[in-house]
C-alpha positions as CSV (number, residue, x, y, z in Angstrom):
1,M,-28.0,51.4,10.1
2,P,-30.5,49.0,8.6
3,L,-29.8,47.5,5.3
4,Q,-33.3,48.0,3.9
5,L,-35.5,51.1,4.4
6,P,-39.1,51.4,3.4
7,H,-39.5,53.6,0.3
8,H,-41.4,56.3,2.0
9,L,-38.8,56.5,4.8
10,F,-36.0,56.5,2.3
11,F,-37.5,59.5,0.5
12,V,-38.0,61.3,3.8
13,C,-34.3,60.8,4.6
14,L,-33.3,62.1,1.2
15,A,-35.6,65.1,1.6
16,I,-34.0,65.9,4.9
17,L,-30.5,65.4,3.4
18,G,-31.4,67.6,0.5
19,S,-32.7,70.3,2.9
20,A,-29.4,70.2,4.8
21,Y,-27.4,70.6,1.6
22,F,-29.4,73.0,-0.4
23,A,-32.2,74.9,1.3
24,A,-30.1,76.7,3.9
25,S,-27.4,77.4,1.3
26,H,-29.7,79.7,-0.7
27,Q,-31.1,81.9,2.0
28,E,-29.7,85.1,0.5
29,S,-29.6,88.6,1.9
30,G,-28.9,91.8,0.0
31,D,-28.7,92.3,-3.8
32,W,-27.4,89.6,-6.1
33,H,-24.5,90.6,-8.3
34,C,-22.5,88.5,-10.7
35,E,-19.4,89.1,-12.9
36,P,-18.6,85.7,-14.5
37,N,-15.4,85.0,-16.3
38,E,-16.2,85.1,-20.0
39,E,-13.3,82.9,-20.8
40,A,-14.4,80.0,-18.5
41,R,-15.3,77.0,-20.6
42,I,-15.0,73.2,-20.5
43,E,-14.3,71.1,-23.5
44,A,-15.3,67.4,-23.2
45,Q,-13.2,65.9,-26.0
46,F,-13.7,62.5,-27.5
47,R,-11.1,60.2,-25.8
48,A,-12.2,56.6,-25.6
49,G,-10.8,53.9,-23.3
50,I,-8.4,56.0,-21.2
51,V,-10.3,56.5,-17.9
52,T,-10.8,54.1,-15.1
53,L,-13.5,55.3,-12.7
54,D,-11.6,55.0,-9.4
55,G,-11.2,58.5,-8.2
56,R,-7.5,58.7,-9.1
57,A,-6.2,61.3,-11.5
58,D,-3.3,59.5,-13.2
59,D,-5.2,58.7,-16.3
60,W,-6.3,62.3,-16.6
61,A,-2.7,63.7,-16.8
62,D,-2.9,64.4,-20.6
63,I,-6.4,65.9,-20.4
64,G,-6.7,69.7,-20.3
65,G,-9.1,71.4,-17.9
66,F,-10.0,74.8,-16.5
67,D,-8.9,76.3,-13.2
68,F,-11.8,78.0,-11.5
69,P,-11.5,80.2,-8.4
70,L,-13.8,79.0,-5.7
71,R,-15.9,81.8,-4.3
72,P,-18.9,81.7,-1.8
73,A,-22.1,80.9,-3.7
74,L,-24.1,83.7,-2.1
75,D,-21.4,86.3,-2.0
76,P,-19.0,85.7,-4.9
77,D,-16.4,88.3,-4.0
78,E,-12.8,87.8,-5.0
79,D,-11.5,88.6,-1.5
80,K,-13.5,85.7,-0.1
81,E,-12.1,82.9,-2.3
82,Y,-11.3,79.5,-0.9
83,D,-7.9,79.7,0.8
84,D,-6.3,76.6,-0.6
85,G,-6.6,77.5,-4.3
86,K,-8.7,76.8,-7.3
87,M,-10.8,73.9,-8.5
88,T,-9.6,72.2,-11.7
89,V,-12.5,70.7,-13.8
90,K,-11.8,68.3,-16.6
91,A,-14.2,66.4,-18.8
92,L,-14.2,64.0,-21.7
93,H,-16.5,61.5,-23.4
94,D,-16.2,58.2,-25.2
95,G,-19.2,58.5,-27.4
96,T,-21.4,56.8,-24.9
97,D,-20.6,58.2,-21.4
98,V,-19.4,61.6,-20.2
99,Y,-16.7,61.7,-17.5
100,F,-15.7,64.5,-15.1
101,M,-12.7,65.0,-12.8
102,L,-12.7,67.6,-10.1
103,Q,-9.4,68.4,-8.4
104,V,-9.2,70.8,-5.4
105,N,-6.4,71.3,-2.8
106,G,-7.2,70.8,0.8
107,E,-5.8,69.3,4.0
108,Y,-7.1,65.8,4.5
109,I,-10.3,65.8,6.7
110,Y,-12.5,62.8,7.2
111,S,-15.1,61.9,9.8
112,K,-16.8,58.6,9.2
113,G,-20.5,58.8,9.1
114,D,-20.7,62.7,9.2
115,D,-21.0,64.1,5.8
116,H,-20.8,67.7,7.2
117,K,-17.3,67.0,8.6
118,C,-16.1,65.8,5.2
119,P,-15.7,67.6,1.9
120,S,-18.6,67.3,-0.6
121,V,-19.1,68.3,-4.2
122,A,-22.0,68.8,-6.5
123,L,-22.6,69.3,-10.3
124,M,-25.5,71.1,-11.6
125,F,-26.7,71.3,-15.3
126,Q,-29.4,73.3,-17.1
127,V,-32.3,71.2,-18.3
128,G,-35.1,73.6,-19.1
129,D,-34.4,76.4,-21.5
130,S,-35.5,79.0,-18.9
131,A,-33.6,77.5,-16.0
132,T,-31.1,79.9,-14.4
133,Y,-28.0,79.1,-12.4
134,H,-29.1,81.5,-9.7
135,D,-31.9,80.1,-7.5
136,M,-31.3,76.5,-8.9
137,G,-33.6,76.9,-11.8
138,G,-35.3,80.2,-10.9
139,C,-39.0,79.1,-10.9
140,K,-41.0,81.7,-8.9
141,E,-43.5,79.2,-7.6
142,S,-43.7,78.3,-3.9
143,P,-43.2,74.7,-2.5
144,D,-47.0,74.4,-2.5
145,T,-47.5,75.3,-6.1
146,C,-44.3,74.2,-7.9
147,N,-44.7,71.1,-10.2
148,S,-43.9,69.9,-13.6
149,T,-46.6,72.1,-15.1
150,S,-46.2,75.4,-13.2
151,C,-42.4,75.2,-13.4
152,R,-42.1,73.7,-16.9
153,G,-38.8,74.9,-18.5
154,Y,-37.1,75.7,-15.2
155,E,-35.6,72.3,-14.5
156,V,-32.0,71.8,-13.4
157,D,-30.2,68.5,-12.9
158,I,-28.1,68.0,-9.7
159,M,-25.7,65.4,-8.7
160,H,-24.4,65.7,-5.1
161,F,-21.6,63.4,-3.6
162,S,-21.0,63.4,0.1
163,I,-18.1,61.1,1.2
164,G,-18.8,60.6,4.9
165,N,-20.0,57.0,4.2
166,S,-17.9,56.4,1.1
167,I,-14.7,54.4,0.9
168,P,-11.9,56.0,-1.2
169,G,-11.5,54.5,-4.6
170,R,-14.8,52.6,-4.4
171,L,-17.6,53.1,-6.9
172,Y,-20.9,54.6,-5.8
173,G,-24.2,55.4,-7.5
174,G,-25.6,53.9,-10.6
175,Y,-28.7,52.3,-9.1
176,S,-32.5,52.5,-9.4
177,I,-34.0,54.6,-6.7
178,Y,-36.4,51.7,-6.0
179,G,-33.5,49.2,-5.7
180,D,-31.4,48.2,-2.7
181,S,-31.5,51.4,-0.6
182,N,-28.5,51.0,1.6
183,G,-27.8,54.0,3.8
184,D,-24.2,54.3,2.5
185,R,-25.6,54.8,-1.0
186,I,-27.3,58.0,-0.1
187,G,-23.9,59.7,-0.4
188,L,-24.3,60.0,-4.2
189,V,-27.7,61.5,-5.0
190,D,-29.2,62.3,-8.4
191,M,-31.8,65.1,-8.0
192,Y,-33.7,67.7,-10.0
193,S,-34.9,71.1,-9.0
194,W,-37.0,74.1,-10.0
195,N,-35.7,76.4,-7.2
196,P,-34.0,75.8,-3.8
197,H,-37.3,74.9,-2.2
198,C,-38.7,72.7,-5.0
199,R,-36.2,69.9,-5.5
200,N,-36.7,66.2,-5.6
201,V,-34.7,63.0,-5.9
202,D,-35.1,61.5,-9.4
203,N,-38.1,59.2,-9.7
204,S,-40.0,61.1,-7.0
205,G,-41.9,64.3,-6.5
206,P,-45.0,66.0,-7.8
207,S,-44.2,65.0,-11.4
208,G,-44.9,61.4,-10.5
209,N,-42.9,58.2,-10.4
210,N,-41.5,56.4,-13.3
211,S,-39.3,53.3,-13.2
212,T,-37.3,54.5,-16.2
213,V,-35.8,57.3,-14.2
214,L,-32.6,56.1,-12.4
215,N,-29.6,57.5,-10.6
216,N,-27.4,57.4,-13.7
217,W,-24.4,58.8,-12.0
218,K,-21.4,56.9,-10.8
219,G,-18.6,58.3,-8.8
220,A,-15.5,57.8,-6.7
221,W,-13.1,60.0,-4.6
222,W,-9.4,60.0,-3.6
223,H,-6.8,62.1,-1.8
224,S,-3.2,62.5,-2.7
225,S,-2.0,61.7,0.8
226,F,-3.2,58.1,0.6
227,K,-0.3,55.6,0.4
228,T,-2.0,52.4,-0.5
229,H,-2.6,51.2,-4.1
230,S,-4.2,47.9,-3.2
231,G,-7.5,49.5,-2.2
232,F,-9.3,50.4,1.0
233,I,-12.0,48.7,2.9
234,E,-14.3,50.3,5.5
235,D,-12.2,49.1,8.4
236,D,-9.3,51.2,7.2
237,S,-11.2,54.4,8.1
238,P,-10.1,57.2,8.4
239,Y,-7.7,56.1,5.6
240,A,-5.0,58.7,6.4
241,S,-3.9,61.1,9.1
242,S,-5.8,64.3,9.4
243,G,-4.2,67.6,8.4
244,Q,-2.0,66.3,5.6
245,K,-1.7,68.7,2.8
246,G,-2.7,67.4,-0.6
247,T,-5.4,67.3,-3.3
248,Y,-8.9,65.8,-3.3
249,Y,-10.0,64.1,-6.5
250,F,-13.7,63.5,-7.3
251,E,-14.4,61.5,-10.5
252,F,-17.8,60.9,-12.1
253,S,-19.4,59.5,-15.1
254,R,-22.9,59.4,-16.6
255,P,-24.4,58.3,-20.0
256,L,-24.6,61.1,-22.5
257,R,-28.3,60.2,-22.9
258,T,-30.5,58.7,-20.3
259,T,-34.0,57.0,-20.2
260,D,-35.5,60.0,-18.5
261,L,-39.1,60.7,-19.6
262,L,-39.9,63.4,-17.0
263,Q,-37.4,66.3,-17.8
264,Q,-35.3,65.4,-14.7
265,D,-31.9,64.7,-16.4
266,A,-29.7,66.8,-18.6
267,Q,-29.3,65.2,-22.0
268,F,-25.9,65.7,-23.7
269,T,-25.5,65.7,-27.5
270,I,-22.2,65.3,-29.3
271,G,-21.3,68.5,-31.2
272,Q,-23.4,70.7,-28.9
273,S,-22.9,72.8,-25.8
274,S,-24.5,72.4,-22.4
275,K,-24.5,74.6,-19.3
276,F,-23.1,73.4,-15.9
277,S,-21.7,74.5,-12.6
278,A,-19.8,72.8,-9.8
279,A,-19.9,73.4,-6.0
280,F,-17.6,72.5,-3.1
281,W,-18.2,72.2,0.6
282,Y,-15.3,72.0,3.1
283,P,-15.3,72.0,6.9
284,T,-12.9,74.5,8.5
285,D,-11.4,74.9,11.9
286,G,-12.8,71.6,13.0
287,N,-16.4,72.8,12.4
288,P,-18.8,71.0,10.1
289,W,-19.7,72.9,6.9
290,H,-23.1,74.5,6.7
291,G,-25.3,75.2,3.7
292,S,-24.5,78.8,3.2
293,G,-20.7,78.0,3.3
294,H,-20.3,76.3,0.0
295,Y,-18.2,77.6,-2.9
296,T,-18.9,77.5,-6.6
297,V,-16.8,77.8,-9.7
298,S,-18.8,80.7,-11.2
299,C,-21.7,82.9,-10.3
300,D,-23.4,81.9,-13.6
301,W,-23.6,78.9,-15.9
302,V,-20.3,77.7,-17.5
303,P,-20.5,76.4,-21.1
304,M,-19.4,72.8,-21.7
305,D,-18.8,71.6,-25.3
306,I,-19.2,67.9,-26.1
307,T,-16.9,67.7,-29.1
308,P,-17.1,65.0,-31.8
309,G,-14.3,62.7,-32.7
310,S,-11.9,64.4,-35.1
311,S,-13.1,63.6,-38.6
312,T,-10.4,65.9,-39.9
313,R,-7.7,63.7,-38.4
314,A,-9.4,60.7,-39.9
315,K,-9.4,62.3,-43.3
316,V,-5.8,63.3,-43.0
317,A,-4.8,59.9,-41.9
318,S,-6.8,58.3,-44.7
319,G,-5.4,60.8,-47.2
320,S,-1.8,60.1,-46.0
321,S,-2.3,56.4,-46.4
322,W,-3.6,56.8,-50.0
323,D,-0.8,59.2,-50.9
324,A,1.8,56.7,-49.6
325,A,0.3,53.8,-51.6
326,S,0.1,55.9,-54.7
327,G,3.7,57.1,-54.3
328,F,4.9,53.6,-53.8
329,A,3.0,52.3,-56.9
330,L,4.4,55.2,-58.9
331,L,7.9,54.4,-57.7
332,L,7.5,50.8,-58.8
333,S,6.3,51.9,-62.2
334,F,9.3,54.2,-62.6
335,V,11.8,51.5,-61.6
336,A,10.1,49.1,-64.0
337,F,10.4,51.6,-66.8
338,C,14.0,52.3,-66.1
339,V,14.8,48.6,-66.1
340,S,13.1,48.1,-69.4
341,M,15.0,51.0,-70.9
342,F,18.2,49.6,-69.6
343,V,17.5,46.1,-71.1
344,G,16.6,47.6,-74.4
345,Y,19.7,49.7,-74.5
346,W,21.9,46.7,-73.5
347,V,20.4,44.5,-76.3
348,S,20.9,47.2,-78.9
349,K,24.6,47.5,-78.0
350,S,25.3,43.8,-78.1
351,K,27.0,42.3,-81.2
352,S,24.5,41.0,-83.8
353,L,24.7,37.3,-84.8
354,P,26.2,36.8,-88.4
355,F,23.7,36.2,-91.1
356,T,23.9,32.8,-92.8
357,P,22.1,32.5,-96.1
358,I,19.8,29.5,-96.2
359,D,20.9,28.4,-99.7
360,H,24.4,27.7,-98.4
361,L,23.1,25.1,-96.0
């Protein structure tokens, strides 16, 4: 694979990649029905300095999450859930970036260079106020007429991570779309969409190009069957034996606010809620996954709260320090008072010196 691709060829490749991932996955048949779990919710608490973005879950052990059943995106029936269990989604922020950890059980499967024979995940966020989970934004315009004017308000933000060219534990993403376009970087793609047939890579599409729009996502992946802790290189592929039971970990981060000027990125605000969803692709029986075979955590948007740092805790801590200082000062004052009373009492009880008239001297 060449190290450099012309820009137009790069976008063509991404368009084909996107078509493979998304277009076929939304060719629905029959009536759509949805019964979301009203209790499903993600809380991204303020926890600074505890996460290393390496795909491993050790530093997430004390962070709570929500366990979502994985059901087919186009037919979310309970009896068709993903066989190996639920997907756990965790989130936090440090005041600057937001972090996600996705955990899902699955036998280890990896085929270098073939994304469709490796697990893949995606995150999707509401951007426009009218954007629906169903139909990836829900704009009714056709591919020939959808644009930033006709579909204004129906934007969704999508991050898709395919691991066929990605080394476990290594960091991917976080580059300008006009930067070094290595083929292996295509695995982590930042996109926006108005509907399944009107989606574009950030910094491209009918809305125009703008150098301030970047792939702001960074991500890494891991599997619990891996035995090394020193790190993998590409020559270590396939990194572990196939068929080992375990858990896949997908870890991501992105700034809360980005430099997007074109309504392509979701913008997160501390103290407010956003709407998101997550999807999972997994090859079964040795067959590559196909677009219509992906699972999702819900058949509708899931709320995600970006909670502020606990001002209450700060006030309590500050109040406790003040109370301790005040109490200590009061104790010192009481001790000093007692000492002075004791000295006064001791002096009053001592024998008085005899009085000698001055005229006798």
